[in-house]
C-alpha positions in Angstrom: 40.5 -6.5 13.1 38.4 -6.2 16.2 38.8 -8.7 19.0 36.0 -10.8 20.4 35.7 -8.5 23.5 35.4 -5.4 21.3 32.8 -7.2 19.1 30.8 -8.1 22.1 30.9 -4.6 23.4 29.6 -3.3 20.1 26.8 -5.8 20.2 25.9 -4.8 23.8 26.0 -1.2 22.8 23.6 -1.7 19.8 21.2 -3.7 22.1 21.3 -0.9 24.6 20.5 1.8 22.0 17.6 -0.4 20.6 16.3 -0.9 24.1 16.4 2.8 24.9 14.5 3.6 21.7 11.8 1.0 22.5 11.5 2.4 26.1 11.2 5.9 24.7 8.5 4.8 22.2 6.5 3.0 25.0 6.8 6.0 27.3 5.5 8.3 24.4 2.7 5.9 23.8 1.7 6.0 27.5 1.9 9.8 27.5 -0.4 10.1 24.5 -2.8 7.7 26.2 -2.9 9.8 29.4 -3.1 13.0 27.2 -6.2 11.7 25.5 -7.8 10.5 28.8 -7.2 14.0 30.3 -8.8 15.6 27.2 -12.0 13.6 27.7 -12.0 14.3 31.4 -11.5 18.0 30.9 -13.9 18.3 27.9 -16.9 17.1 29.9 -16.3 19.1 33.1 -17.1 22.7 33.9 -16.2 25.4 33.1 -16.7 25.2 29.4 -14.7 27.6 27.2 -17.4 28.1 24.5 -16.0 31.5 23.4 -12.6 30.1 22.7 -14.1 27.0 21.0 -16.0 29.4 18.6 -12.8 31.4 18.0 -10.8 28.2 17.2 -13.6 27.0 14.9 -13.3 30.3 13.0 -9.5 29.9 12.8 -9.7 26.3 11.6 -12.7 26.7 9.3 -12.7 30.1 7.8 -9.0 30.5 7.6 -8.7 27.2 5.7 -11.7 27.9 3.3 -9.8 29.5 0.5 -7.1 26.8 0.2 -9.7 24.0 0.6 -12.0 25.6 -2.0 -9.2 25.8 -4.6 -7.9 22.3 -3.9 -11.3 20.7 -4.0 -12.3 22.5 -7.2 -9.1 21.5 -8.9 -9.4 17.9 -7.6 -12.8 17.5 -9.2 -11.6 18.9 -12.6 -8.4 16.9 -12.7 -10.0 13.6 -11.6 -12.7 14.1 -14.3 -10.2 14.8 -17.0 -8.1 11.7 -16.0 -11.1 9.4 -15.9 -12.8 10.4 -19.2 -10.3 8.7 -21.6 -10.5 5.4 -19.7 -14.3 5.3 -19.8 -14.4 6.5 -23.4 -12.4 3.4 -24.4 -15.4 1.4 -23.3 -18.0 3.8 -24.5 -19.1 4.5 -20.9 -18.6 8.2 -20.5 -22.2 8.4 -19.2 -20.9 6.7 -16.1 -18.5 9.6 -15.4 -20.7 11.6 -13.0 -21.4 8.4 -10.9 -17.7 7.5 -10.9 -16.6 11.0 -9.8 -19.2 11.2 -7.0 -18.2 7.8 -5.6 -14.5 8.7 -5.6 -15.1 12.2 -4.1 -17.7 11.2 -1.5 -16.1 8.0 -0.4 -12.4 8.9 -0.4 -11.2 12.1 -2.0 -13.1 14.7 0.0 -12.2 13.3 3.5 -8.6 12.6 2.6 -7.9 15.9 0.7 -9.5 18.0 3.4 -7.8 16.2 6.3 -4.3 16.2 4.7 -4.6 20.0 4.0 -5.8 20.5 7.5 -2.9 18.4 8.9 -0.4 20.5 7.1 -2.0 23.9 7.8 -3.9 23.5 11.1 -1.8 20.7 12.7 1.5 22.5 12.1 0.0 25.8 13.4 -1.2 24.2 16.6 2.2 22.5 17.2 4.1 25.8 16.6 1.7 28.0 18.6 1.5 25.8 21.6 5.2 24.9 21.4 6.2 28.6 21.4 3.9 29.2 24.4 5.6 26.2 26.1 9.2 27.2 25.6 8.5 30.8 26.6 6.8 29.6 29.8 3.4 31.2 28.9 1.7 28.0 29.8 3.4 27.9 33.2 2.3 31.5 33.8 -1.3 30.5 33.0 -1.1 27.8 35.7 0.2 30.3 38.2 -2.7 32.7 37.4 -5.2 30.0 38.4 -6.2 29.3 34.7 -6.4 25.7 33.4 -4.1 25.9 30.4 -5.0 22.4 29.2 -8.7 23.2 29.0 -8.2 26.6 27.5 -5.5 25.7 25.0 -5.8 22.0 24.2 -9.4 21.0 24.8 -10.8 24.0 22.8 -8.5 23.3 19.8 -9.2 19.6 19.6 -13.0 20.1 19.9 -12.8 22.9 17.2 -10.9 20.7 14.7 -13.2 17.7 15.4 -16.2 19.9 14.7 -14.9 21.8 11.6 -13.3 19.0 9.6 -16.6 17.2 8.9 -18.1 20.5 7.8 -15.1 21.2 5.6 -15.3 17.7 4.1 -19.0 18.3 3.0 -17.9 21.6 1.5 -15.0 20.1 -0.3 -17.2 17.4 -1.7 -19.6 20.0 -3.0 -16.8 22.1 -4.5 -15.2 19.0 -6.1 -18.5 18.0 -7.6 -19.0 21.5 -9.0 -15.6 21.4 -10.6 -16.4 18.0 -12.2 -19.8 19.3 -13.4 -18.3 22.3 -15.1 -15.8 20.1 -16.9 -18.5 17.6 -18.0 -20.9 20.4 -19.0 -18.2 22.0 -21.1 -17.4 18.8 -22.9 -20.8 17.0 -23.2 -23.3 19.8 -22.4 -24.8 17.8 -19.5 -27.5 19.6 -17.6 -27.1 20.4 -13.9 -30.0 18.2 -12.8 -29.0 15.3 -15.1 -25.4 15.4 -13.7 -26.4 15.3 -10.1 -29.1 12.6 -10.7 -26.5 10.4 -12.3 -23.9 11.3 -9.7 -25.9 10.3 -6.6 -27.7 7.3 -8.2 -25.1 5.0 -6.6 -24.4 6.9 -3.4 -26.1 5.6 -0.2 -26.6 7.1 3.2 -24.0 4.6 4.5 -21.4 6.2 2.2 -22.2 9.7 3.5 -22.2 8.6 7.1 -18.9 6.8 6.6 -17.3 9.9 5.2 -18.5 12.0 8.1 -17.3 9.4 10.6 -13.9 9.5 8.8 -13.8 13.3 9.0 -14.6 13.2 12.8 -11.8 10.7 13.3 -9.3 12.6 11.2 -10.2 15.9 12.9 -9.7 14.4 16.3 -6.4 12.9 15.2 -5.1 16.2 13.8 -6.1 18.0 17.0 -4.5 15.5 19.3 -1.3 15.2 17.3 -0.8 19.0 17.0 -1.7 19.8 20.6 0.3 17.0 22.1 3.5 17.9 20.2 3.1 21.6 21.0 2.1 21.1 24.6 5.2 18.9 25.2 7.7 20.9 23.1 11.1 21.7 24.5 14.7 22.7 23.6 13.8 26.3 22.7 13.0 27.4 19.2 14.4 24.2 17.7 11.8 22.3 19.7 9.0 24.5 18.3 10.0 23.6 14.8 10.3 20.0 15.6 6.9 20.0 17.3 5.2 21.5 14.2 7.0 19.1 11.8 6.3 16.0 13.9 2.6 17.0 14.3 2.2 17.1 10.5 4.0 13.8 9.9 2.2 11.9 12.6 -1.2 13.3 11.6 -0.8 12.3 8.0 0.5 8.8 8.9 -2.4 8.2 11.3 -4.9 9.5 8.7 -3.9 6.9 6.2 -3.9 4.1 8.8 -7.4 5.2 9.9 -8.5 5.3 6.3 -7.6 1.6 5.8 -9.3 0.5 9.0 -12.5 2.4 8.4 -12.8 1.2 4.8 -12.5 -2.4 6.0 -15.1 -1.8 8.7 -17.6 -0.1 6.3 -17.1 -2.9 3.7 -17.8 -5.5 6.4 -21.1 -3.7 7.3 -22.0 -3.3 3.6 
């Protein structure tokens, strides 16, 4: 058995480890805060890297289009198939277009698009910037009188923040088309009748809320991916860790923001 002195040493050791973890968490929190402040300071000061922003918008938007198209289309079909039996039990299958539109516009389109972007775009940013960090390419840019933060970080965050709302609108449209094809095949509902019923209960507040969500999600994905990549270390192992951490943190924050924004919108409503 351990003596009292040994037990006390173990207790002190555990407290020390916990204290170090808390200190590390608070330091990371402060670093993220200064990182975001620096982004806003650099984003609104000249020179502006418009060409690189457009290039990053292309990489974020166009390169993600195929995956988001497939996912959005399948989401619309699957959600329609899953919802029909429940409504049929109450003889309310005519409410199906309205139910699908509410689900897609309010929640599914922003969440599905953002989670896909977090996995694809966030990890890519973390890995790309991380590899540049560990190979000292970022340091070389600083030596050559180029502002690497503005060129690498600011452009990527702005591009993701711009493109995610556009992709969310596109995902909503593709999802609704998938739902329409399924309903038309089963019940021969016309295109006009479907969309009239679908948007009967959708307000401008719902659309504005979805766009606002998309902007917040895009900014979160950009900050998480760029921060992890820009502060990567420990060689190739650090690059993999940066990409993985960017995805995990982005997805976690997206769900937290979803809960907060839903509560805020419901309070306004």
